[in-house]
C-alpha positions as CSV (number, residue, x, y, z in Angstrom):
1,X,91.6,119.7,70.0
2,X,93.0,123.1,71.4
3,X,96.4,123.7,70.3
4,X,95.9,121.4,66.9
5,X,96.7,122.9,63.6
6,X,95.5,122.1,60.0
7,X,96.2,123.3,56.6
8,X,93.2,125.7,55.7
9,X,92.6,124.1,52.8
10,X,91.6,127.1,50.1
11,X,94.2,129.2,50.3
12,X,96.1,128.3,46.9
13,X,99.8,127.4,46.7
14,X,102.3,130.0,46.2
15,X,105.5,129.8,44.1
16,X,107.9,132.4,45.0
17,X,108.7,134.7,42.2
18,X,111.6,137.3,44.1
19,X,108.9,139.9,43.0
20,X,110.3,139.2,39.4
21,X,108.1,141.6,36.9
22,X,106.6,143.4,40.1
23,X,106.5,147.2,39.4
24,X,107.6,148.1,43.2
25,X,108.1,152.3,42.1
26,X,108.6,154.7,39.2
27,X,111.9,156.4,38.6
28,X,113.8,158.8,36.5
29,X,117.1,157.3,37.5
30,X,117.8,154.3,35.3
31,X,116.0,151.9,32.8
32,X,117.7,148.3,32.2
33,X,116.4,146.8,29.2
34,X,117.6,143.2,29.3
35,X,116.4,141.9,25.9
36,X,118.1,144.2,23.9
37,X,121.1,145.0,25.8
38,X,120.5,148.8,26.9
39,X,120.8,150.4,29.9
40,X,119.4,154.2,30.4
41,X,121.0,156.3,33.3
42,X,119.7,159.9,34.0
43,X,118.6,159.9,30.4
44,X,121.8,158.6,28.5
45,X,122.7,155.0,27.3
46,X,125.8,154.0,29.6
47,X,127.7,154.5,26.9
48,X,127.3,157.7,26.1
49,X,127.1,158.5,30.5
50,X,130.5,158.0,30.1
51,X,131.8,159.7,27.6
52,X,130.4,162.5,28.9
53,X,131.1,162.8,32.3
54,X,133.6,161.7,35.5
55,X,132.1,160.2,38.3
56,X,131.1,163.2,39.7
57,X,129.3,164.4,36.7
58,X,127.3,161.1,36.4
59,X,126.4,162.0,40.0
60,X,125.3,165.5,39.7
61,X,123.1,163.9,36.8
62,X,121.9,161.2,38.9
63,X,120.8,164.0,41.9
64,X,119.1,166.1,39.3
65,X,117.4,163.3,37.9
66,X,116.2,162.3,41.3
67,X,114.5,165.8,41.8
68,X,116.9,167.1,44.1
69,X,116.4,170.9,44.3
70,X,118.5,172.4,44.4
71,X,120.6,170.2,42.5
72,X,124.4,171.0,42.7
73,X,126.4,171.3,39.7
74,X,129.3,169.8,38.4
75,X,131.8,171.8,39.7
76,X,130.1,172.1,42.9
77,X,129.4,168.7,43.6
78,X,133.3,168.5,43.2
79,X,134.1,170.5,45.5
80,X,132.1,169.3,48.0
81,X,133.0,165.5,47.8
82,X,136.5,167.0,48.0
83,X,135.9,168.2,51.7
84,X,133.8,165.0,52.9
85,X,137.1,163.3,51.9
86,X,138.4,165.6,54.2
87,X,136.1,165.2,57.0
88,X,135.9,161.3,56.5
89,X,139.4,160.9,57.3
90,X,138.6,162.0,60.7
91,X,136.8,158.5,61.2
92,X,140.2,156.3,60.2
93,X,141.7,156.1,63.3
94,X,139.1,155.1,65.1
95,X,137.8,152.4,62.5
96,X,141.1,150.8,62.1
97,X,141.8,150.5,66.0
98,X,138.6,149.0,67.0
99,X,139.9,146.1,64.6
100,X,136.1,144.9,64.8
101,X,136.4,143.6,60.9
102,X,137.5,140.6,59.3
103,X,137.0,141.8,55.6
104,X,137.2,145.1,53.7
105,X,133.6,145.1,53.3
106,X,133.1,144.7,56.8
107,X,134.8,147.1,57.6
108,X,133.2,149.7,55.1
109,X,129.9,148.5,56.8
110,X,131.5,149.8,59.8
111,X,132.6,152.7,58.9
112,X,129.8,154.4,57.2
113,X,128.0,153.5,60.5
114,X,130.3,155.9,62.0
115,X,128.7,158.6,60.0
116,X,125.5,160.5,61.3
117,X,122.1,160.3,59.5
118,X,121.7,163.9,59.7
119,X,125.8,165.3,59.5
120,X,126.0,168.4,61.9
121,X,128.7,171.4,60.7
122,X,131.8,170.2,61.8
123,X,135.4,171.7,60.5
124,X,135.6,170.2,57.1
125,X,132.2,169.6,56.0
126,X,130.4,173.5,57.5
127,X,130.5,174.5,53.6
128,X,128.9,171.7,52.2
129,X,125.3,172.6,51.7
130,X,122.5,170.9,54.2
131,X,120.3,169.0,51.5
132,X,123.3,167.2,50.1
133,X,125.6,166.4,53.0
134,X,124.5,163.2,54.2
135,X,124.6,162.0,50.9
136,X,128.0,163.5,50.2
137,X,129.0,162.3,53.3
138,X,128.4,158.7,52.7
139,X,130.1,159.2,48.8
140,X,133.7,160.5,50.3
141,X,133.9,158.4,53.3
142,X,133.1,155.6,51.1
143,X,136.3,155.9,48.7
144,X,138.5,157.1,52.2
145,X,137.4,153.9,54.6
146,X,137.8,151.6,51.5
147,X,141.5,153.1,50.6
148,X,142.8,153.0,54.0
149,X,141.3,149.3,55.3
150,X,143.5,148.2,52.0
151,X,146.2,149.5,53.0
152,X,146.1,148.7,56.9
153,X,145.8,145.0,55.4
154,X,148.9,145.5,53.8
155,X,150.3,146.4,56.7
156,X,150.5,150.5,55.5
157,X,149.6,153.7,57.0
158,X,146.4,155.9,55.4
159,X,147.0,158.3,53.0
160,X,145.0,161.6,53.6
161,X,142.9,162.9,50.7
162,X,143.4,165.8,48.5
163,X,140.0,167.8,48.1
164,X,141.7,169.8,44.9
165,X,141.8,166.4,42.8
166,X,138.6,164.4,41.3
167,X,137.2,161.3,42.9
168,X,138.9,158.6,41.0
169,X,142.0,160.4,41.5
170,X,141.7,160.9,44.7
171,X,141.0,157.2,46.0
172,X,143.7,155.7,43.6
173,X,146.3,158.0,45.4
174,X,144.9,157.5,48.7
175,X,144.9,153.4,47.9
176,X,148.6,153.1,46.1
177,X,150.3,156.7,47.8
178,X,151.4,157.4,44.6
179,X,149.6,160.0,42.2
180,X,148.0,157.6,39.3
181,X,148.6,157.8,35.3
182,X,145.9,159.3,33.1
183,X,144.8,156.4,32.0
184,X,144.0,154.3,34.8
185,X,141.5,157.9,36.3
186,X,140.1,157.6,33.0
187,X,139.5,153.7,33.3
188,X,138.4,153.8,37.5
189,X,135.9,156.8,36.2
190,X,134.3,154.7,33.7
191,X,133.9,151.9,35.9
192,X,132.4,153.9,38.4
193,X,130.2,155.7,36.1
194,X,129.1,152.7,34.4
195,X,128.0,151.2,37.7
196,X,126.7,154.2,39.4
197,X,122.8,152.7,38.8
198,X,121.3,149.6,37.4
199,X,117.8,149.6,37.9
200,X,115.8,147.9,40.9
201,X,118.4,145.6,41.8
202,X,118.1,144.1,45.3
203,X,120.4,146.4,46.8
204,X,118.8,149.5,45.4
205,X,115.4,147.9,46.8
206,X,116.6,147.9,50.2
207,X,117.7,151.5,49.8
208,X,114.7,152.4,48.9
209,X,112.2,150.5,51.7
210,X,114.9,151.9,54.1
211,X,114.3,155.5,53.1
212,X,110.7,154.9,52.9
213,X,110.6,154.9,56.8
214,X,112.5,158.0,57.1
215,X,115.1,156.4,58.9
216,X,117.7,158.5,56.9
217,X,120.4,158.3,54.4
218,X,123.0,156.8,56.1
219,X,121.1,153.8,57.3
220,X,119.8,153.6,53.7
221,X,123.4,153.4,52.7
222,X,124.6,150.8,55.2
223,X,121.8,148.2,54.3
224,X,122.5,148.3,50.2
225,X,125.6,147.8,51.1
226,X,124.5,144.8,53.6
227,X,122.5,143.5,50.3
228,X,125.1,144.4,47.9
229,X,127.8,141.9,49.7
230,X,125.7,139.0,49.3
231,X,127.8,136.8,46.9
232,X,124.4,136.5,44.6
233,X,124.5,140.5,44.0
234,X,127.9,142.1,44.2
235,X,130.2,139.7,45.2
236,X,131.1,137.8,41.8
237,X,134.4,139.9,40.5
238,X,136.6,138.1,43.2
239,X,135.8,134.8,42.1
240,X,136.2,135.5,38.5
241,X,140.0,136.2,39.2
242,X,139.8,132.7,41.0
243,X,138.7,131.1,38.1
244,X,141.3,132.9,35.8
245,X,144.1,131.8,38.5
246,X,142.9,128.2,38.7
247,X,142.7,127.8,34.8
248,X,146.3,129.1,35.0
249,X,147.3,128.3,31.3
250,X,145.8,128.6,27.6
251,X,145.9,124.7,27.5
252,X,143.9,124.3,30.6
253,X,140.9,126.5,29.5
254,X,139.0,124.0,27.3
255,X,139.6,121.1,29.4
256,X,138.6,123.3,32.4
257,X,136.1,124.8,31.2
258,X,134.4,121.3,29.9
259,X,134.8,119.5,33.3
260,X,133.1,122.4,34.9
261,X,130.1,122.6,33.0
262,X,129.6,118.9,32.4
263,X,129.5,119.3,36.4
264,X,126.7,121.7,36.5
265,X,129.5,124.6,38.1
266,X,128.4,128.1,37.3
267,X,131.1,130.1,35.3
268,X,131.5,133.4,37.1
269,X,131.2,136.8,34.8
270,X,128.8,135.1,32.6
271,X,125.2,135.1,32.4
272,X,122.7,137.9,34.4
273,X,119.7,137.6,35.9
274,X,117.8,140.8,33.4
275,X,120.4,140.6,30.3
276,X,119.1,137.8,27.5
277,X,122.2,139.4,25.2
278,X,125.7,141.1,26.0
279,X,125.9,143.2,29.4
280,X,126.3,146.8,27.6
281,X,128.5,147.4,31.1
282,X,130.7,144.7,29.8
283,X,131.6,146.2,26.7
284,X,132.2,149.4,28.4
285,X,134.9,147.6,30.9
286,X,136.5,146.1,28.1
287,X,137.4,149.4,26.4
288,X,138.7,150.7,29.9
289,X,140.9,147.3,30.3
290,X,142.0,148.0,26.9
291,X,143.2,151.5,27.6
292,X,144.5,150.9,30.3
293,X,146.7,147.9,29.9
294,X,147.5,148.3,26.6
295,X,146.7,144.3,25.6
296,X,149.1,142.9,28.2
297,X,149.2,139.5,28.8
298,X,146.3,138.9,31.6
299,X,144.0,140.5,29.2
300,X,144.9,138.8,26.2
301,X,144.5,135.1,28.8
302,X,141.4,136.9,29.9
303,X,139.5,137.4,26.5
304,X,140.9,133.9,25.5
305,X,138.9,132.5,28.4
306,X,135.7,134.4,27.5
307,X,136.2,133.4,23.5
308,X,136.2,129.8,24.9
309,X,133.6,129.7,27.7
310,X,131.0,131.3,25.3
311,X,131.7,129.1,22.8
312,X,131.6,125.8,25.5
313,X,128.1,127.4,27.0
314,X,126.6,127.8,23.5
315,X,127.0,124.1,22.8
316,X,126.1,122.8,26.2
317,X,123.0,124.7,25.9
318,X,121.8,125.4,22.2
319,X,118.9,127.6,22.1
320,X,119.9,129.7,26.0
321,X,122.0,132.7,25.0
322,X,124.5,133.2,28.1
323,X,127.0,136.1,27.2
324,X,129.4,137.9,29.1
325,X,128.5,140.0,31.9
326,X,129.8,142.7,33.9
327,X,131.5,141.0,36.4
328,X,134.1,139.7,33.9
329,X,136.0,142.4,33.2
330,X,135.3,144.6,35.8
331,X,137.6,141.9,37.8
332,X,140.3,142.2,35.6
333,X,140.1,146.2,35.2
334,X,140.3,146.5,39.4
335,X,143.2,143.5,39.6
336,X,144.8,145.9,36.6
337,X,144.2,149.2,38.9
338,X,145.3,147.3,41.9
339,X,142.3,146.8,43.8
340,X,142.7,143.1,45.7
341,X,139.8,140.7,45.3
342,X,138.4,141.3,48.8
343,X,138.0,144.9,48.0
344,X,135.9,144.6,45.0
345,X,132.6,144.8,46.5
346,X,133.6,148.0,48.7
347,X,134.9,149.9,45.2
348,X,131.6,148.6,43.4
349,X,129.6,150.4,46.7
350,X,131.7,153.4,46.0
351,X,130.5,153.8,43.1
352,X,127.0,152.8,43.3
353,X,126.7,154.9,46.3
354,X,125.3,157.3,44.0
355,X,122.8,155.6,42.7
356,X,121.5,154.5,45.7
357,X,121.4,157.9,47.4
358,X,119.2,159.2,44.1
359,X,117.1,156.4,45.0
360,X,117.0,157.9,48.3
361,X,116.0,161.3,47.5
362,X,113.6,160.1,44.9
363,X,112.0,157.6,47.5
364,X,111.8,160.5,50.0
365,X,109.9,162.8,47.3
366,X,107.2,160.3,47.4
367,X,106.7,160.0,50.8
368,X,104.8,156.7,51.2
369,X,106.0,153.8,53.4
370,X,106.5,150.5,51.4
371,X,104.6,147.8,52.9
372,X,104.4,145.1,50.6
373,X,101.3,142.2,51.8
374,X,102.5,138.5,52.3
375,X,100.5,135.2,51.9
376,X,100.4,133.2,54.8
377,X,100.7,129.5,53.6
378,X,101.3,127.7,57.2
379,X,99.5,126.1,59.5
380,X,96.0,127.4,60.8
381,X,94.5,126.9,64.3
382,X,91.6,124.5,64.3
383,X,88.2,125.4,64.2
384,X,86.7,124.1,67.9
385,X,83.3,125.5,66.7
386,X,83.4,123.9,63.9
387,X,84.0,119.9,64.9
């Protein structure tokens, strides 16, 4: 009868794969070797990139690897980024007065949406070369917006940027209204360089899909941020701190872990979708935390929890390698820098915009719309002619 539907029997069953092992692009930006625990970014092992460059240098290397022509030097990029922070500060009054956000990350999403996909030449950014104006605007705005939103949550006024300083230093100064120490700047630079790009993750793929439609750099960055803020992607560091708080004391470490593991709970900061051994970024952050805090009580406690958790996980799941991932020490590091836990994802995004914009550049050079196929497994209209 008309309107009846039947399941087409010849359609094969489909198992959702999450696109695992599907190659979606060729890239010169980063490579994740999960089996070896290795991350290559712009031709560097990530540990070497951290040693060779601060954040501006890493951004310059990524954009050069993306084929940006002409690619800015590290010095040119640092100067342009300072001007972009100044330009972004002009948006802060309107953003804060709107009060349309409930979290720092939502505020960052709204604030980035205030930028134009094709930025004009206003007083603050007319000296920025046109071909990097959009990605530079996104990078500069993210730091200014995040710092202002954190301060607004604490009832404090925003602090204007200082274009003469480096990006990491200026963010910390805008966040706390005081000049950070050299160790604090070094730690934040290490963090931002390390997370600047990481293969074809969900937010990066989102950025490339949007870029393939020629929607514009800012649109791609906003879409990527929306993917990043999901708890299965960029939302783990905050819960790591919640876990440490809940454990509370050394005496409670093992009982708490045993209870959680026996109940089937996932331990935040352990295991990774890609890495089958220790996440190399975790070691970079561990060293940065050590430099920053000089082995304070919180760090010592976090290390004791880490060792106990790894031991408990190996006992509970023999033959299944679960190691510490980068979110674990990200949480401890950013907490030591006075970044509140509800702003951790936004600080992550501040750095990852470097990679997102590099992928946008690379995708725009390809010039092809990303349009995968799907397999229909729903019901089909009944073939009345056959009846």
